[in-house]
C-alpha angles and dihedrals in degrees: 000000000000131000128226090253092055086048090055092049091049089049091052090051093046097046092045096057099027128196130302093227113028111215115229122235094243091056092052092047093048097043092043087052088055090054095255120144127212112226134190106210100175138013112265094015123112113256119253134214117243134176121242089255089053091050092052088048088056090048094050091049090053095245117162117223144146121238101220099175095112098038105037097096096046089047088056091048089052090050091056093047114104087209092061092041090056092056103029092101107112091232090067087065094052115106130186123227130206118230114271109279108157101076092124091058093041104048094066090051091050087056091059093057110104131197088210091061093051092046089053091051092046094052092054093048093048091045087071109096086238136325096229114158094238099044131091090235088055087058092047091052090054091047089051093051091048093048088047098052089044089050091056092048089054094043092055097039097248106150088157090069114096118204122180145150124249110217120214136186088273129062105260115076125210120237125229126184121185126197103197121236128227082240101048093183094055119109111278124246112220132200118187151175135166123250101199131097133189140210101204092200092053112007102178101041107013122108111262111162090174093202094163100022096077111325091093093057093043095054092041089057093045090054094045090050090047093050091048093053089046088056094050092245113194112177131200094225118043112263123208131189116207132197105188126211125217098016092141092058098054109307093288103159099041091043091053094050093044089053091047092049092049092048092050093048094245110170118220121199100184141346126204114196122203111201123158092345095158 
């Protein structure tokens, strides 16, 4: 399970060295229309086309990969950009962090976190038949997360908080919530989890409650967000909470957001990924 930050690091590696055989836009469009998916199976290796059945076989075999079908062309554009070439060195991504010094402020917030809240959120998420990224219930789960985070912002009078869905080429949207910082141009701090689940025998219709993978991370993130709003948290750096779509099928949602952020010049200071945290 990879985080968005590791996705960004891999993207920098990929775009800096490029592919031996660039794939034309026409080929991507034609093969995507045929239902094929373009997978990156190893860093430095050219991506390969796989059928949906072959993708499922890889998942069942526990093979890790990136599905780059939707991001390949933009990655190549980034590779050609002098702006990206200038900052593609890994040292540009390193950040320094001060020693923890806000324990006095944090401890009272920790005391407001409740297991019963998280159990309630988890019950709702696991009651969806599945949260597969191509299923209607996967969309419903995304809508529920969006409604819940918007409800917390209203409950605690935080009109400054912005919550939205990020649409993709597939049905399930990701959810992004931003708490603005007093320094809006400062690098963002991201906390993320993935919302989707999968039944490898019957992905679209099979039961996949996904309580651990990754219902736990999703509800931990919800409760952390709620507690911070309740405490009136107003950070220096903008802080974002991400619930990614389509992680199980090749880190689709996080990869799309990472590529978009890189293309837009969004600076990321740190990312904490919550996956199977139960």
